[in-house]
N, C-alpha and C positions, 0 to 999 in steps of 0.2 A: 255247293258248299258242304263241308264236312259238318256234321251235327256237333253241338257244343260239348258233348261227351256221354259215356255210357260206362257202366260198372257192374261188376258181378261179385259177389261177396263173401265175405267171410267174418267170422269172428271166432268161434270155437275157442279153445283156450286152456290155459293151464293154470292150475293152482286153486286153492281154496281160499275163501274169504274169511280167514280168521284175523287178518292182519290189522284189524281195527284197534288193537290195544294201544292207542295213543296215550292212554292213561291219563289224560288230563280231566277226564270225565270224573266228576264226583257227585255224590249224593243222589238220592232218588230224584227223577226228573218231574217237573211240574206237570200237572194234568195237560195233556196236548190240546191245542186249539183244534177245532173241528175241521182241519184241512187235510192234512196228509197221512195217508197210511204208511206204516214203517216198513216198506218193502223196497228191496234194491231194484231198480228199474234198468240202470245202465248195464249193458251186456247181459240182460236177462230177458230176451225178447219172448220167450216162451213162458215166463212166470214160474220158473222151476224154483224150488226150495234151495236146493244145493247148486252153488255156482262153480263153474270149473275155472273161470278166470279169477285171479287174485283181486279182491275189491275191499274196500273200506268205506264206511258211511258215517257221517257226523250230522247229528241234528239235536234239537232240544238243549238240555244243559251241557252236554258234551260239546256241541259246537259253540255254544255261548261262552264257556270258559277257555276255549282255545283261539277264539276269534281275535284277529289282529286288524290293522287298517288296510291290508291287502289280501288277495286270495292267495299268493304264493306263501306269504308268511303265516297265514292261518293253517295252511296244510303242511308247512315244513315241520319235520320231525315224525310224520306218518312213515313207517318202514317204507323205504324206497322212494320217499319224496323229499326233495329240498327246494330251495328257492333261489331265483335269479338276484334277489334283494338289491335294487337300485334305490337304496334308501327306504324309508318308511312309506313312500307313497307309490311306488311302482315295483311290482314283482310279479313274476309268472311262476307256476309250479315247474319244477324239473323232476321228471320221473325216471329213475334207473339211469341217471346221467345224460338223458336226452332232453333237450329244451326246444325252445322256438316252435316251429311249425311241425315237429314231431309230436307234440302234445295238442290234443284237441280239446279245446274248452267249449262246452255245450250249455245251452240255457234250455231246460225242460226237455233234454234230448235233441234239440234242434241246434243247428249252426249259429254261433255268434260271431259278429263282426266287429273289428276294431283295428288298431295298428300296433297292438302290444307285442306282436312277434316281429315286427320289423325293427324295434329298438328297445333296448333294456330300460329306457327312461319313459317309455310309453305305458301307461297304466291300463290294466284290465277294466273294462267297463262293467264291474260288478262289485259292489261293496258288500263285505260280509254282514253288515247290519241288516241288509234287506233280503238275506238268504234264509230259507227254512231248512234246507238239507242239502249237504254236498256229497256226491258219491265219487270215488276215485276208482277207476279200473286201471290195473297195470298190466303191462305186457301185451302180447300179440292178441289176446282175446278182444282187444279194443278195435280191431280191424273192421268191425261191422260198421265203423263210422269213417272209414277211408285210410289209405295210405299214409296220410298226414298224421294219423293217430298211432304209429308204430310204437311210440313210447308209451302211450296211454291216454285215457280219457278222463277230464274232469267235468262232471255234470252238475251244474248249478240249478237247484230246483226251488221255485218260489211260489207255485200253485196260482199263478196269476190266470191261468186257465184251469179252473177246476175240472178233474176228469171223472168224478162221481159226486153224487149228491152229498152235501155237508150236513143236511137236516132231514127229518121225515116230512110228511105231508102237512104237519102243523106248521112248519117253517120256524125259523129262529135266526138270531144274530150272535156271532162270535167274534173274537178278535184277539190282539196281543198288543201291549204297549212295552216298548223297551227304553230304558234311561241308563245312561252310563257317564262316569267321570273318572278321568285318570290324571296321575300326577306327572308321569315322565314326558309325555307330550302335551300336557294341559288339554286333554281331549274332553269335549262335550258331545255327546252323541244322543240321538233319540230317533225312535221309529214307532209308527203306528200302523196297524193292519186291521181291516175290518172285513168280515165275511158274513154274508146272509143268504137267505133263499128257502127253499123247501125241496121236495123230492123231484122237481121238475126244472128248477133253475137254480144257479148260484152266481153270486156277485162277489167281487173281490176289489178292494181298493187298498193301497198302501202308499205311506209317504215316509222318507227318512232323511236325517240331516246328521253331519258329522264335521266338527271342526277341531283342528289340532294346531298347536304351535310347534316351534322348533323342538326337536327330540333331544332329551338330556342323556349324556353319555359320560362314562367314567374317566374322562381325560379333557384337557383343554386343547381347543381347536382354533386356527385362525379363521376369521370371517371378514369378507369385503363385500359389503352390501350397500347399495345406494351410495357408493363413494366413501362409505365409512369403514375404517379397519378396526377390528376388535378381536380380543381373545375371549372365548367363551366355552363353556362346558356343554354346549348343545350343537347338534349337527346344523350347520348353517343352511338356510333356504329349505328346511325341511317341514314348514307348516303346509296346512291343506284345508280346503273347504270341499265337501262333498255333499251332494243332495239329489234327490231324485224320487221318482214315484210311479205308480202304475194303476191302471183300472182294467178290469177284465170280467169276463163272466162266461157261463155256459148254460146251454138249454140241454136237457136230458130226455131221451126217448127210452122206450121199452128195451131197445137193443143198441144203445150207443149214446153219444153225445156231440155237440157242435159248440165251440167256444172261440172266443177272440180276446185279444188284450192289446193295449197300447202302454208303452213305457218310455220314460225319459231318465237319462242320467246326466249329471253335471258335476264336473270336478275342476278345482283350480288349485294347483300345487307347485311346490318348488321342487326343481330337478336335482338338487344336492351337488351334482358334479360341477355346476357352474352357479356361483352366488347369486347372481343377478337374473337368472333365467327361470321363467315359470311357463307352466302349460295350463291353457284354459281349454278344457275338454267338453264336448257335448256329444250325446248319442241318443237318437230316438229310434225305437223299434216298434213295429206292429206285427202281430203274429195271429194265425188262424189255425185251429187244430180241431180234428173231429175223428170219430171211430164208429164204425158200424159192426156189430157182433152178431153171432149166430145166424149167419147167412145160409147155412144148410147145405151148400154145395161144396165143391172142392176147396174153394176159398172159404174159410170159416169166419174170418173178420178182416177188415180193411182199415188202416190207420193212416191219416194224412196230416202233414204239418207244412205250413207255409209261413215265411217271415220275411220281412224287408227291414234293413237297417241303413240308417243315414248317420254316418260318424264324421266328426270334424274336430281337429284341435289346432290351436294356434300357439306357437312358441314366442314368448315375449321376452326381449332383452331389456330388462328394466320395465319402462312404460311403453317402449317401442316394440310393435308387432314385428315378428320375423317370419320364419317358415310356417306354412299353413299346410296341414295334411288333411286329406279327405278320403273316405273309403264308403262307397256306397254299394249295397248288393242285396240279393235275394237268395233264399235257400227253400228248396221243395223237398219233401221226403214222403214216399208213399210205401207202405209196408203192409203185405198180407200174409196172414197166417193160414196155412193149408190144412186140410183135413188129415187126421192121423192116419197113416198107412202101416199097419201092423204096429211095429214098435218104433216107427219113424215119425217125428214131429219136427216141424220147422216153419221158417218164414222166407219170403223172397220179397225183394223191394227195388225201388228205383229212387234215386236221389239226383238232384240237379242244383248246382250252385253257380253263381256269377257275381262278380264284383268289379267295380272300376275304382282305381286308385290314382291320387294325384298328389304331388307335392310342389309347392311354389315357394321360393325363397332362397337365401344363401346356403342353406343346408339341405337342399333338395338333393340327396345323394341317389335317388332312384327316379326313373322317369315315370311319366304318366303310363298307366298300364291297365289292361283288361284280362281278366282271367275267367274262363268258362269251364264247367266240367259237369259231366254227366256219369252216372255209375248205375249198374245193375249188381244186385247181390243176392246171396242166398245163405241161409244158416239152418243146419239140420242137427238134431239129437236123436241118437238111437239108444233106447233103453235096454239094459241087459240085466240078468239076475244079479250081477256083481257091481253094477253101477250104470255108466253110460259113456257113449262115444260122441263126440261132436265134430262136424266137419262143415267147411263153408268155402265161399270164394267171392271175389270182387273183381270186377272188370270195369275199368275207368277209361274215359276219353277226356283229355286236358288240353286246352288251348290257352297259351299265354302269350299276350300281345304286348309289346313295348309301343306306345303311342307317341314317343319322343316327348319333347317339351319345346314349345315355341320360344322360350327364354333361355334354354340352356342347349348350346351347339353340340355338346358331347353325347347327347341322347339321340339316337336314331331309331327310326321305326324298325321293327323286326318281329316275326311271328315264329313260335315253336309249338309243335304239336307232340302229344305224348300218349301212349296207351298203357298205363300201368296196370298190372293185375296182381292179385295176392290171394294166397290160399293158406289153410290152416287145419290141423288135425289135432283133436283133443280128446282126453280120456279122464274119467273119474272112476276110482276104484274104491268101494267100500271094504277095506282090507280086514277090518275086524270091528267088533262094537266100539263106537266112538272114534274110529281112524278112517281117514280118507286120504287116498293118494291121488294126485292130479298131475297131468303132464300135457304139454302142447308143443306141437311143432309147426312153424309157420314160415312161409316164404312172403316177403312184402316188397312192393315197389312204390316209390313216391316220386311224383313229378316235381322238378325244381320250382321254387316260388319265383315270382317276378323279380324280386330283389337279388335273388341268388344268380339269376341270369343277366340282369341288366344294370345293377348298381354301378355307379361310377361318380364318386365324389366324396366331399368331406363330411364325416360323421362326428361332430364335435363331442356329443355326448359321451362317446367311447373313445375320443381322441385318436381317430383313425381315419384313413382314407379307404373306403370301401370299394372294391372292384369285383363285379360280377363276371361270369363266364357264359356267354350265349351259346357256347357249344356243350355244356354240361348234359350228360346223359341222365337217365333216371337213377334215383338212389335205391339200391337193391340190398336186401338184407335176409338172412336166415336166422331164426331164432328158436332156441329150445328153452322151455320152462318146466321145471319139475318142482312139485310142492307136497308137503305132507301137513296134515292137521289132525288134531286130537282134541276131544272135548268131553268132559265128565262133570255135569253140573256146572258149577261156577268156575272150574278148572279148565283151561284150554291152553293149547299150544299150536303155532303155525310156523312153518319155514317154507321159504321158496329159494331155489337156486336158478339162475338163468344165464345164457350166453346169448349176445347179438353179434352176428359176424356180418359186416357191411362189405360188399363189393365196391361200392362207390359212395361212400359216406361223404356228404357235401359239408365241409368244414370251412370256417373262416379263419385262414391261417396266414401268418406273417410271411412276406416276400422278401424283405430286407431292403425294399425300396422306400423312398419318401416322396411326398408330394407337397407343394406349396398350398397351404389352405386358401389362400387368396387368388392366386392365379392358375393353380392346377399344374404348375411346372413339375416335371419328373426329375427328382434328385437334384435339387438345386444345392449350390455349394454352402457348406456349413463348416468351414475350417476351424472356427473358433468354438464349435460344439455347444452353442447356446440354443439350439433347437429353432433357429430363425435362419431365413435366407441371408447370406452374406451381403447380397447386392440390394436387399429390400428388408431391413429389420422388422417391418410390421408384418411380414409374411411368414407366419409361423409354419413349421414343418410338421407333417403328420405321417407316421408310419403306414405303409400299405399293407392292408389285410385283403386277400383276395378268397373268394368262394372257390374252393378246390375239391375236386373228387379225389378220395384216397381209400385205401383199404383200412378198415377199422374193426375193432373188437372192444365189445363191453361185456364183462363178466361180473356177476355180483351175487349177493345173498341177502335175504331179508328174514327176519324173525320177530315173532311177538308171542306173548303168552300171559296168562293170568293165574295166579295161585291164590285160593282162598285160605287165608290164614287163621281167621276166626269167623265163626258163623253162629248166629242166634239172634237175640234181641239187637246186638250191633254186629256189623261185618266189617271185616278187615281184609283187603285184597292187596296182593303185590303184582303189579302190571310191569312186564318187561318188554323191551323192544331194542332192536338193533338193525344195522344194515351196513353194506359196505358195497362199493362198486369200483372197478379198475378199468379205465378206458385207455386203449393204446391205438396210436397211429401206425398201423402195420406197415405203411409205405416207408416210414423212416424209423421205426422203433421207438418213438418218443410219445410221452403222455399226450392226451388230448386236453385242451384247456377247460378250466372252471368245473373241475369234478370235485364233488363234495368228499370229504375224508370219511374214514369208517366212524360210525357213530353207535353209541349205546346209551340206553336210559332206563329208568326205573321210577315207579311211583307207588307209594303207599296210600291207599284209598280207603277212608273209613265213612260209614254210614250208620246212623242210629236214628229211627223214626224221621223227623223232618230235618235233621242235622246231617251234614255231610262235609267232608273235608279230604284234602289230599296234600302231600308233599312229594316232591320228585325232583329228578335232575335229568339233564340231556348232556352227555359228554361227547364233544367232537375231538377226534384225535388231530394231530399235526398233519398238515398235507404238505409233504415236501416233494411229492411226486408231480411236479407240475410241467406245463409246456414252457418252451423257451420264451423268456420275456415276462413270464407270470411270476407274481409274487408268492412265495411259500407263506403258510399261515401256521401259527402256533396252536397248540391244544388248548381247549377251554372247557369249562363246565358251567352250565347255566342251570340254576335251581329255581324251582317255582312252587308257589303255595297258593292254596285256594280254600274257600269255606263258603258253604251255602246254608241257607235256612229257608224252608218252605212253609207257607202258612195258607190258611183258607181266609177269605174275606167276603162273606156272602156267597154270591155265585162265583166269585173270581178265585183263582190260585195265583199266589204271589211267591216268586223266587227272588230272595235277596242274595246277593253274592259279593264276594270280595276276592280278589286275586293279586299276587305279587309276582311279576316276571323278573327274571335276573336278580333274585334275592341278595346275592352277594355283590352286586354291582361289578360283575367281571367284565373287564375289557376284551372284546373279542372282535375278530374280522372274518367275514365269510369267504371261504375258498371259492364258492360258486359264484361270487359277485365280481363283475368286471371292474367295480370301483376299487377293489381291493389292490389292484395293479395300477389302474389309469388315475385314480384320485387318492391314493393313500397320503395321509392317514384321515382324509376328510369324513369318511362315512363308516365308521364301526357299527356294530349292532347296537340297539338300544340298551341303556343302562337300566338300574332298578326303576320299576314303575308299579305303583299301587292303582288298581282300578276297582270301583265300587259301582255297583248298579242294581237295578230292579227290573224283573220281567214279570208282567202281569198278563195273565190269560183268563179269558171268560167265554 
């Protein structure tokens, strides 16, 4: 038998990491809890100070003030990052116009497993209230984590496995308490984190809970829930309940550590597109991690990670359970840093992942499947007098099996094998004092996912009949990324330009056919145009969208900066940001679907002693360059306001905060959301909302 897979690697990359000016950060941050060091670990396997890959990091007050109910909305507005926005309860990040399985979502550097890439209404199993830091790596520098990370990596860090001692030999206890209330969605949220130990061990426990009601918007909408028809100024079926927790710990040795954690995540939320459909989700994860340093031979240190996830969610139609989705799998990663050879420093590694997926019910549009992949990778940096060069590669072996479905005849067993390989070359040039120029050239291959190969059925959440193509080849792309960054004291500027050219971009594209939702009949008669089979009025028709390999091109620009306007007892900064991406199906010359428009934003940030405040806006231009059948969107501007106050109470630091999102109560629709086309006008972006809260750290 062929082994489950192998890979060899790369990361390397282009651009600098000044892109972090999301500018909703205000005020001095509270004293940190004794958990995380403020270093960027994603895309930084060598611990370098200067990153070649464009990166952003959010933690502390900066993360607190931009935090929303989903990971995608929390990161939306970061230069180069938008959101799939399936209402307030489900969204994934979109990076440089690329979404789904082209974006790798990690937990503490290891793989996470859910069903969020399968459908826009499936939530990511991570709630911002439980996160201590988020790192975003854009572009081909993320290839260290696999061909499926061609768009970028989002690493969610929670310190559930401490990597270094939190206290000295005398020991101690620290922690954090978060409380929040919001008006727009009637949110009530709370979280508690406790950490203790000494220089030989550390323990971590956290729990969190969030409840929200239907989200208020600046327009009236029709709602039909539980058989009752109403007109309301809230998004129908947008309430949610989220809860979870974890326990973990580590033992520290003279030259390393060994730790483990267990965590659980529960969510029950409305799907927005259908007024009576809710999703009850649960995910349990166990992880083991360790590192041995200062080995003294050619391999100087070895780090290993192992995790197993058991994910399941049930879609309810009213009180009646419907389709059940399950995904179970494991991830193993072993990485070794070799001894320095002249000016050459680097890591080599092995990664293995496997998962089994199943869907049972009327909306099982993909068969049971099993995916196994192995990879070997290498990443090297060569120091020079003017900067550094980086290069690397990744070789994978991927096996994707359709196991059919005993209850669905249209799914047949089938197996595909792929051997993706990826390479990249990057450079960083210290061009002048305060200036750095970066660039990266990469070639990437990605194996098709199980649903891209084998899907065949109704996907009601997106009002489509999805059809896979079992003959699909690997998705292949060549990308170039060039960046420039400048920093002088509190003043900074960063800009990145990029182009991705795909030889076989796997897109979900309209075919012009229709299928009967109930009986799967192809192109039933609909002479009266009512969207139902003329011979069976209860059989609604769904347009067919097929996974199709096309030539495609993504080009874009990202920029951010900070200008210190006043410096002294009080500081006043102007933070600027902007991005644009243009995506084209080169096979037919038409735009690719769901691409965010050009965006610009700015914030004034004031800080004086314990006080801080900010006021800013994010402007999205009109998006009229849309794929056939997609709805164009109008321009809009969202204003935000925030204020913070920091105080000391005994051994504790307390941060009080208040923020207002969408200050002017602007009605807006997201160009990157499928709902803007399939469920218009049911799901606009949230209206004005005031949130107040407190974070206590001790």
